[in-house]
C-alpha positions in Angstrom: 58.6 132.7 131.9 60.6 130.4 129.7 59.2 127.4 131.6 55.7 128.7 131.1 56.3 129.0 127.4 57.5 125.4 127.3 55.7 123.3 129.9 57.3 120.1 128.6 60.4 121.0 130.6 58.4 120.1 133.7 58.9 116.5 134.6 57.9 114.7 137.8 60.6 114.1 140.4 59.2 112.1 143.2 62.7 111.9 144.8 62.3 115.6 145.8 58.8 115.9 147.4 56.4 113.6 149.0 53.6 114.9 146.8 54.0 113.2 143.4 52.0 115.8 141.6 54.6 118.4 142.3 56.8 119.2 139.3 60.2 120.9 139.0 62.1 121.9 135.8 64.3 119.3 134.3 64.4 117.2 137.4 66.7 119.7 139.1 65.6 120.4 142.6 66.7 121.1 146.2 66.5 118.4 148.8 64.9 119.6 152.0 66.4 117.7 154.9 63.1 116.7 156.4 61.7 115.2 153.1 61.9 111.5 152.7 63.6 110.3 149.5 62.3 107.4 147.5 62.9 106.0 144.0 59.9 105.0 141.9 59.9 101.4 140.8 58.5 102.3 137.4 58.8 105.4 135.2 55.7 107.7 135.4 54.1 110.1 133.0 52.3 113.3 134.0 48.8 113.6 132.6 48.3 117.4 132.2 44.5 117.1 131.8 44.0 115.3 135.1 47.1 116.5 137.0 47.8 112.9 137.9 50.6 110.5 137.3 49.9 107.4 135.3 52.2 104.4 134.3 53.0 104.1 130.6 51.4 101.2 128.8 53.7 98.2 128.3 55.1 98.2 124.7 53.6 95.5 122.5 55.8 92.6 122.0 57.1 92.3 118.4 55.7 89.5 116.2 58.4 86.8 116.0 59.7 85.9 112.6 60.9 82.4 112.1 63.3 82.9 109.2 65.1 79.6 109.9 61.8 77.7 109.6 61.0 79.6 106.4 64.3 78.7 104.9 63.8 75.0 105.7 60.3 75.1 104.2 61.7 76.6 101.0 64.3 73.8 100.8 61.6 71.3 101.4 59.6 72.8 98.5 62.6 72.5 96.2 63.2 68.8 97.2 59.5 67.9 96.8 59.3 69.8 93.5 62.1 67.8 92.0 60.6 64.6 93.5 57.6 64.8 91.2 60.0 64.2 88.2 62.0 61.6 90.1 58.8 59.7 91.0 57.5 60.0 87.4 60.7 58.4 86.1 60.9 55.8 88.8 57.4 54.7 88.1 58.4 54.1 84.6 61.5 52.1 85.5 59.7 49.9 88.1 56.1 48.9 88.7 54.5 51.9 90.4 53.5 50.0 93.5 56.9 48.3 93.8 58.6 51.7 93.5 56.3 53.3 96.0 56.7 50.6 98.7 60.5 50.6 98.2 60.9 54.3 98.7 58.5 54.5 101.7 60.3 51.5 103.3 63.7 53.1 102.8 62.4 56.3 104.5 60.8 54.4 107.4 64.0 52.3 108.1 66.1 55.5 107.9 64.0 57.4 110.3 63.7 54.6 112.9 67.6 54.2 112.8 68.0 57.9 113.4 65.7 57.8 116.4 67.6 54.9 117.8 71.0 56.4 117.1 70.3 59.7 118.8 68.2 58.0 121.6 65.2 60.1 121.0 62.4 59.1 123.3 59.3 57.6 121.8 55.9 59.0 122.6 53.4 57.3 124.9 51.8 54.1 123.8 48.4 55.8 123.1 50.1 58.5 121.0 52.2 56.0 119.2 49.1 54.0 118.2 47.4 57.1 117.0 50.4 58.2 115.0 50.7 54.8 113.4 47.0 55.1 112.4 47.6 58.7 111.0 50.5 57.3 109.1 48.2 54.9 107.3 46.2 58.0 106.1 49.2 60.4 105.4 51.8 58.0 104.2 49.7 55.0 103.1 46.6 56.2 101.3 48.2 59.4 100.2 51.2 57.7 98.7 49.1 55.1 97.0 46.8 57.7 95.4 49.8 59.8 94.5 51.9 57.1 92.7 48.9 55.8 90.8 47.9 59.3 89.8 51.2 60.6 88.7 51.8 57.4 86.6 48.6 58.5 84.6 49.3 62.3 84.3 52.1 64.8 83.7 54.5 65.5 86.6 53.8 69.3 86.4 50.0 68.8 86.4 50.2 66.5 89.4 52.2 69.1 91.3 49.6 71.7 90.5 46.7 69.6 91.6 48.4 69.1 95.0 48.6 72.9 95.3 45.0 72.8 96.5 46.2 71.3 99.8 46.3 74.7 101.7 42.7 75.5 100.8 41.6 72.1 101.9 43.6 72.3 105.1 42.1 75.7 105.9 38.5 74.4 105.3 39.1 71.3 107.4 40.9 73.2 110.2 38.1 75.8 110.2 35.5 73.0 110.6 37.4 71.3 113.3 38.1 74.5 115.1 41.9 74.2 115.1 42.8 76.7 112.4 42.0 80.5 112.2 41.6 81.8 108.7 41.9 85.6 108.4 40.8 87.7 105.5 44.4 88.0 104.2 44.8 84.3 104.3 41.5 83.8 102.5 42.9 86.1 99.7 46.1 84.2 99.6 44.3 80.8 99.4 42.0 82.2 96.7 45.0 83.5 94.7 46.7 80.1 95.0 43.6 78.2 93.8 43.2 80.6 91.0 46.7 80.0 89.9 46.2 76.2 90.2 43.2 76.5 87.9 45.1 78.5 85.4 47.9 76.0 85.3 45.6 73.0 85.0 43.3 74.4 82.4 46.3 75.9 80.6 48.0 72.6 80.0 48.9 72.0 76.4 48.0 69.0 74.4 50.1 66.0 75.0 52.3 64.6 72.2 50.4 61.6 70.7 53.7 59.9 69.9 54.4 59.3 73.6 52.3 58.4 76.6 54.5 59.5 79.4 53.4 63.1 79.3 49.6 62.5 78.8 47.5 64.1 81.5 44.3 62.2 82.0 41.2 63.0 84.1 41.6 59.8 86.0 45.2 60.7 86.9 44.3 64.1 88.1 41.4 62.8 90.2 43.7 60.2 91.8 46.2 63.0 92.7 43.3 65.1 94.0 42.3 62.2 96.3 45.9 62.1 97.5 45.6 65.8 98.2 42.5 65.3 100.4 44.3 62.6 102.4 47.3 64.8 102.9 45.2 67.9 104.0 43.2 65.8 106.5 46.3 64.1 107.8 48.2 67.4 108.3 45.3 69.0 110.3 44.9 66.0 112.5 48.6 65.8 113.1 48.9 69.3 114.4 48.3 68.5 118.1 51.0 65.8 118.1 53.7 68.1 116.5 53.4 70.3 119.7 54.3 67.4 122.1 56.1 64.7 120.1 59.7 65.3 118.8 59.7 65.7 115.0 62.0 62.7 114.3 60.0 60.3 116.4 56.7 61.5 114.8 58.2 61.2 111.3 59.4 57.6 112.1 56.1 56.4 113.5 53.9 57.9 110.8 56.3 56.6 108.1 56.1 53.1 109.6 52.4 53.4 109.7 52.3 54.1 106.0 54.9 51.6 104.9 53.1 48.6 106.4 49.9 48.8 104.2 52.0 49.8 101.1 54.2 46.7 101.4 51.1 44.4 101.9 49.3 45.7 98.8 52.5 45.7 96.6 53.9 42.2 97.6 53.1 40.8 94.2 54.8 43.6 92.3 57.8 43.6 94.7 58.2 39.9 94.3 58.1 40.2 90.4 60.7 43.0 90.4 64.3 42.0 89.3 66.0 44.1 92.0 69.5 43.0 91.2 69.1 44.0 87.6 67.8 47.5 88.1 69.7 50.3 86.5 71.5 52.9 88.5 68.9 55.5 87.6 66.2 53.4 89.3 68.2 53.0 92.5 69.0 56.8 92.4 65.3 57.5 92.1 64.6 55.2 95.1 67.3 56.8 97.2 66.4 60.4 96.3 62.7 59.9 96.9 63.2 57.7 100.0 65.9 59.6 101.8 65.5 63.2 100.7 61.8 63.6 99.8 60.3 61.3 102.5 62.9 61.5 105.3 64.7 64.8 105.3 62.1 67.0 103.8 59.4 65.5 106.0 61.4 66.7 109.1 61.4 70.2 107.7 57.6 69.9 107.1 56.8 68.8 110.6 58.9 71.7 112.0 56.8 74.1 109.9 53.6 72.7 111.0 54.6 73.0 114.7 56.0 76.5 114.3 53.8 78.2 111.7 50.7 76.0 111.7 49.4 73.7 108.9 47.9 76.3 106.5 50.8 78.7 106.4 53.3 75.8 106.1 51.3 74.3 103.3 51.5 77.5 101.3 55.2 76.8 100.9 54.2 73.6 99.1 52.8 75.9 96.4 56.4 76.4 95.4 56.4 72.8 94.3 54.5 73.2 91.1 56.8 76.0 90.0 59.9 73.9 90.6 58.1 70.8 89.1 57.2 72.7 85.9 60.7 74.0 85.3 62.4 70.7 86.0 59.8 68.7 84.0 60.3 71.0 81.1 64.1 70.4 81.2 64.0 66.6 82.0 60.8 65.4 80.5 60.0 68.0 77.7 56.8 69.1 79.4 56.9 72.7 78.0 54.7 75.0 80.2 52.3 77.4 78.4 51.9 81.1 79.0 48.8 80.5 81.1 50.7 78.1 83.2 53.4 80.7 83.9 50.7 83.2 84.9 49.2 80.6 87.2 52.7 80.1 88.8 52.8 83.9 89.5 49.4 83.7 91.1 50.5 80.9 93.3 53.5 82.8 94.5 51.3 85.8 95.2 49.1 83.6 97.3 52.1 82.4 99.2 53.2 86.0 100.0 49.7 87.1 101.1 49.3 84.2 103.4 52.8 84.4 105.0 53.1 88.1 105.6 
């Protein structure tokens, strides 16, 4: 009677009987000498409605969390956020093209030496040629537009214009069929773009006594052109990040960008008194060349390979927040209340896209 009141005490015990539909309480049973024993390979569940045994469905595999990659992307955003101010100062101490070709050349030489030191294999000849060509886009045109733009606008505004990169990457990736954009990501991208618009339109008037903090339409448009180059470059680079080691990929693309930059800046490089440069100029070159273009790029390529271009790019939206704070301290570019609200919207977009 107690078993009838609580049928859940009945469990299948195929070791006891040949008929698997037979049930005994709590798996305790006698063992007839003529009954063949066998052990089931998998656990079974009794279906009371159909009086049959069914195998349980396999548990869904948990979604992996790449916290190490997330941490590297946050560090990358910090390095790149400070780099806006470093590049702004460096472009004032040197000719913009000379400073740009110098820092990209430092990064290219450093990355090639690392590849040779650790004996990392180079990709195939066809992949190497394509990566060099992509480097012209992502480290050549992008860096040229960027340095010319930031020299004509505020460091904080340049960082915020570049915050449009994730939206452009999502659009380009969607068109090319290499990126899937969910509704949640659309909301995150929209929040980030809204925050970018708040910051750009919330910029205060520049001090007429100085020209270093003046934000011009030409400067912002040049930075926006750099953003388009970077977005297209990142999406096209995605297949190579899956089969080419990050350090080799970084070295080849950086060499591809350094070659055209050196060619277009030869006159400015020749006219620069390199031996008479102040320590601050060399510090800007080393920070921007080694940390921003070498170390941080390795973090970036890992993010693209593990998380994809759009979600990795959302971490770059931390750059304007860092740039605004550092520019306020170092350059006196005081952010407005609207800019702070925009920074909050950018962070919200990051969380919506990543989670």
